[in-house]
N, C-alpha and C positions, 0 to 999 in steps of 0.2 A: 542138640537132640534132646527129646523128652526122656525123662527117667521113668522106667516101668518098675513100679514097686510091687513086691510080692503081696498076695492077698491078705496075709496076716496084718498088714499095715492098716487095713480098713475094717477087718473083722475081729480084731482083738477086743476082749472084754475090758471095759474101762473101770479102773479103781480110783476113787477120789477120796479115799479115807485119810484125813489129816492126822489120825493117831499114829500113822506110820512114820511120821517125822522123827528123825534121829534124836531130836532133843526132847521128845515127848515121853513123859513117864506118868504112870497111873497105877492105882492100887488094884484095879480090876483088869486082868490081862486077857488078850485075845490069842487064839491059836489057829493057824492055817492047816486044819486037818483036811483029809481028802474029801470029806462031805461038804466042806465050804470052799475048798480050793482045788478043784479038779485040774488035771494037767491040760493046759491049753495056753494060747497066747494072751498076754495081758498088756495093757497100757496104763501107766500111772499118769493122772491128769489133775492138776490143781492140788488143793490140800497141802500136803507136805512137800511135794516136788514132783519130778518126772523121771528120775534116775535112781537106781539102786546105790546105796552107800558102797563105796569101794575101799573102805578101811574098817578096822575092827570097831564095832559099836559096843559100848558098855552094856552089861546085862541090865534088865529091867528098863530098857528104852524101846522106843517104837511101839509102845502099847503092848509089850510082851515081855516074857522073862528071858528067853534066849534068842536075841535078834540075829537075823541072817544078814550077811554082808557079802558083796561080790568080790572075788579074788582075781578076776580076769580083766581083759581090755574090752573097750567098746569098738564096734565096727566103724571105720572112718568113711566108708564110701556108701552113698545112698543106694539102698536095695540089697546091700550085702549083709551077711549073717555070720556071727562068730559064736563060739561056745566057750563056756567057762564053768566055774564052780561057785556055789554059794556055801559059805561056811557059817556055822552057828556057834556063837560065843557062849560058853557055859563052863562052870566049875574050874575056872582058871585056864581053860583051853580055848583059844580063839577059833579053833576048828574042831570042836567036840563031835559034831556031825557035819555031814555035807551032802549035797546033791548037785547034779549037773543041770545047767540051764543053757538056753540059746538067746541071743539078742540080735534083733534086726534093726538096721538104720533105715528109718522111714523118711529121710530127707527133711529133718527139722525136729523129729522126735524119735524115740525108740520104743519097740515093743519087745516083750520078754516071754519066752516059752518056759513056764514055771510049773512045777509039780508041788504036791503037798509036802509038808515038812517031814523029815525022816523019823521023828520021835514024838509020839502022841502022849507020852507020860508027862511032858512039860508043856507049858503054854509058850509056844514058839511061833514066830512069823517068818515066812520066807521073804517077804517084801519089806525091807527097811529102807525108807526112801530119804534121799538127801533133802534137807530143808532148802526152800527157795530163798533168794536174797530178800532180806526184809526191806519193805518200803519205809520211808521216813516216818509216816504216821504210825506204823507198827512199832517203831523204835520209841517214839515219843509217848505212846499211850500209857496210861497207868497200869501197873501190874496188880491184878487181884487173882492170885493163883488158884484159890478155891473155885471161884466162878469160872475161870478159863479152863480148869481141869474138867469141871462138870460139863462145860460146853463141848469139849472134844469127846468126852465119854458118851454124852447123850446124843451127839450129832447123828450117830448111826441109826437112831430110832426114826429120824425124819426122812432120810433118803438113802437107805443102804442098798448098795448094788447087790443084785442077785447074780451069782456067777454062772447061771445056766445060759446056754447059747442063745443068741438072738436069731430068730427065724423070721424071714421076710414074709409077712402075712398082710393081706389087704382086705378089709371089710369082711372078715370071716366071722360067721356066727359063733358065739361062745360055745354052744353045744357041740360044735363040730371040731373042736380042738382040745388038746390036753392042756388044761389050765395051768398045770404045774411045770410046763416045759418051756414057756415062752415069756419070761419075765425079767427084763434087764434091770429095773430100778423101781424106786417108790417115790415118784415125784409128780408134779403137775406139768401139763403141756404149756409151753411158753406163750402160745398165741391166745389161749383162753384169757378171759378178762375178769377183772374185779371192779367194783365201783368204789371210788373214793367218797368220803363223807360229804365233800362239797359238790358231788354230782358227776364228776368226770369219770369216764370209763378208761381203764388202763390195762394193757396186756401184762400178764405176770412177768414176762421177760423184761419189762421196763420198770418194774417196781423198784423203789429205793428205800433204804432204811429211813424210818420215820413217817412213811406214807400212812395217812389215816384212812382206814378202809372199813367196810361194813362186814360184820359177821352176824350170825343169829344165834340165839340161845339153843342149847341142845334139844329142846322140845320144838323149836322152830317158830315159837309164838312171839318173840320179841327181837327187834334189831339191837345190835350192840356196836358202839363205836370202838373199833379195834385199831391196832397199829402193827406195822411191819417192823420187827426188831432185828431181823437178821435174814440174810439169804444164804442158807446152808449149802446149797449146791446151785451152780450156774453153768450149764453146759449147752451153749447155743448151737454148737456144730456137731453134736453127737446124736445119733438116732436111738430111739427107744421104742418099745412095744407098748401101746396104750390101749386101755379098755375105754371105749367111748359109750357113755350112757345118754340116750336121747329120750326125752319125755314126750308124752302125748301132746304137750303144749309147744313142742319144738325147741325147748331149751336142751342143751347138751353140755357135758363136761367130760374131759379126758384125763384119766389117771393111770399110772402104771400099776403093775400087778399087786404089789404088796401095800399100796396106799390105802389107808383107812377112809371110809366114808359112812356117815350115819344114814340108816335106812329105816323105813317103817315096815314091820312085819305084820301084815293084816291078819294072818292066821293066829298069831300070838298076841295081837293088839298091843305091840310095844315097839319102841324105837331101839334099834341095835346098831352097833358099829361093826362093819364088816370090811375085810380087805376086798379090793376091787374085783379080784378074780373069783370071789365067792358070791358076789351080788347076782341075783337072778331076776328075770323079767317080772316075776310076781311081786318083787319088792317095790316099795315106793320111795322116791327121793324127797328130801325135805327142802321146801322153799319157804319164804317168809309167810307165816300164818297159814300154810297149807301143805298137804302131802300130795305128790303128783306121781301118777303111774308111769312106769318105764315102757316106752313103745319099742325100743330096740337097743340091743347091746352089740357092739361090733369091736373088732380088734384091728388096729392099724399101726403101721410103722410111721413115726413122725420124727422130725428133727428138732431137738431142743427140749431139755427137761430142766426143771427148776424146783427148789423147795424153800419157799418163804416161811419164816417162823413168825407167828403172831403172838400177842399177849394172851389171847384166850385159848389158843390151840385149835381154833376153827377159822375158816375163811369162806366167804360167800363168793363162789366162782361161777360166772354166767348165771347168777341168781340162784344157784344150787348150793346148799350147805355141804361143806367138806371138812374133814379133819386135816391138819397139817402133818400128821404122824403116820408111821407105817406100823405093821404088826410084826416086824422082823424079830423082836425079842419076846413075842408071845405074852405081852402084858397089855393092859387096857390103855387107851388114850388118856384117860383120867390119871392113871398112875404115872405115865410119862410126863404129863403136864405138871404134876406135883414135883417130879424130879427136876423140871426146868425152873423151879422157883428161884434158885440162886442166880440163874441167867437173867430172869426178868428183873430181879432186884438190882443186879449189877447194871443192867441197861438203864433203868430209871435213875439210879444214883449218879452214874457218870454223865447222863444227859442233863441232870439237874445241875451238876457242878460245871461241866464244860460247855453246856449249851445244846440246843436242839439240833444242831447240824453235826454234832460229834458222833462218830461211828465207833463204838467201843469194841467191836469185834473185827 
């Protein structure tokens, strides 16, 4: 007989934040306040792992000061749900605060009904995720702690999940929807294409580390030989809400809500970087050596989102210039690009030492 799974198995908000790894420590902490962690079903995917830690986690781990850990048991039958308690370790007390959660077995993975942390005076996280088993190449790779710490801290600027609910929309005109309500992530659509420097077209979902690709300068006037140095997020089977921009020449690109894209503002006669949801039809998109009018902006739910990181911080997608960063932390793409300098140096150094097929991340 087929197993009927409850709706939360397919509607849960997906969290792919590697900083929730139980072994991850950092000087800049995150906090799951109610404004960023509303009460709803969540699924942990990739990054640190897929399940909440079920033992006491030391303070200042999981990217926070007082990490939360699960004290109950997991449901053993597909479709079943159990309840338990998340405790927060602080001040010598492994359960200084606590709140209740529910967990559903989705026949191969779990989803969690979580609420915000009970104390906003500290930086504390409800979701402290078990580390996945390391692959051999992970064990063998050299350790450069500063660069790897920067990688995890800055990763959230590239493709950070927005915890607002995903609403099913199809070909809706931007002016007809609330732009701040329907935004699951800040990534590229996997079927969109880039051009490799030797002329081949390749879908974003098929890009690999070391691919030589084209980008253009911020003013759009010159081509740049660029390189894919990391795939920050790779979610081929998860749906997301995309803003699709179609030019009068027929080119189009799809980006999620908080993804940055350079546009030309004809009224102010200058190039600006905007998040996708704030781009308007009167803006112009940048293509090589020209600015092109937008014919239409639509919103569609599509499956598969990705966030490749390049050396330049830009990427030419379907011949349209895009940023690889999001506006999640309210700072410019140039500032984020500067913050990624240790990552770029680490990438170049390890590839120089271990060869061009080596994947340092």
